[in-house]
N, C-alpha and C positions, 0 to 999 in steps of 0.2 A: 480452436482455442489457441494453439501455438502461434498462429499468424496474428491474432488479436494482441497477444502478449508482446510479440515482436513489434508491432506497430506502436504500442504504448511506449516501448523502450528505445525506439530509434526514430529519428526525424525522417520523414519521407522526402523532404525537399532536397537535403544534402547528404543524407545517410550517415549522420553523426549520431553518436549515442547520447541519451538523455540521462545517463547514469554514470557513476564512477565507481569502481570497486577497488577497495583497499583492504586487503586480507580478507576477513570474514564479514565485512560491511559493504553493502551495496547502497549507494546514496543517489536518489533522484534529486538533482540539484535544485530545480525550482519548478513550479507548476504541478507538483504531485497532490497538493492539498490547499485548502483555503481556511483561514481562521477568521472568525467574526464574533462579536458579542451579540447573543440573541436576547433581545428585550422581551420576547414572548416567554422564553424559558427562564430568563433571568440568570443566565450563565454563558460561559464561553462555549462556542460550537465549532466543530471541524467538519469539513466535507472533503471527500476525495474528488479530484478533478478527473476529467474524461480519461479513460483507459487504465487507470490505476486498479480498478476492480478487476480487469483482466490480468494484471500483474499479480494481484492477490490470489486469483484462481490458479495462476501458474505456481505460486508459492505453496498452495495447497497440494497441487500434484507433485511438486518437488518433495514435500514432506511425506505424503501418504502413498504416492505411486499411482493413485487413481484419480480420474477426472471428476467424479461425483462425490467424493468424500472430503470433508473439511475438518481439520483439527479443531479442538475446543477453542473457542473465542474467535478464531479466524472466520467461522461462519457468520459471526455477527457483523464483520467488517465488509462482507462482499456485496450486499445489496446496493444497487445504484443510488437509492435515495437516502442512505443512512446518514443521519446527522449525529456526530460523535461529541461527547463531552470531555473525552480525555486525549491526551497527546502521546500516551505511552501504553503499549500492550506487551505483556511478557507471556510467553507461551511455555509454561512449565512442563506440560505433557508431551511436548514435541522433542524429537531427537535432533533435528537439523535447524529449525527456526527457533530463535531465542527471543527476539523482540522486534517490534516496529516502534519508531519514534517519529513524531511529526513536529515541525518547526513552523513558527509563525511566517517566515519567509517563503514558504511553500516547499521546503526541502522535506524529504522523507528518508530515514535511515532504516535499513533492514539488516539485522544481524542473524 
């Protein structure tokens, strides 16, 4: 799992990072998520792009210290085929992870 998280956070071609950290916020600059309007559901939808689920699993490990334990609400975000209706998740029961915010330009902020 550590290697999958690393591959999602670093470009393999030139070994540059796909994220920026400023104080307590880690930002994946672009390519973390996609935004579209779902005519089937009649609302805005969000999906995570390849590799971001591995980053979310890494966040769960960072929060809990375990590989198979997910904090409340984070377990909903981890499946590969999840379609999301919201762009903000706040984790009130977590000590380290506060929130995840998605942006239409593909950016994702983790606090």
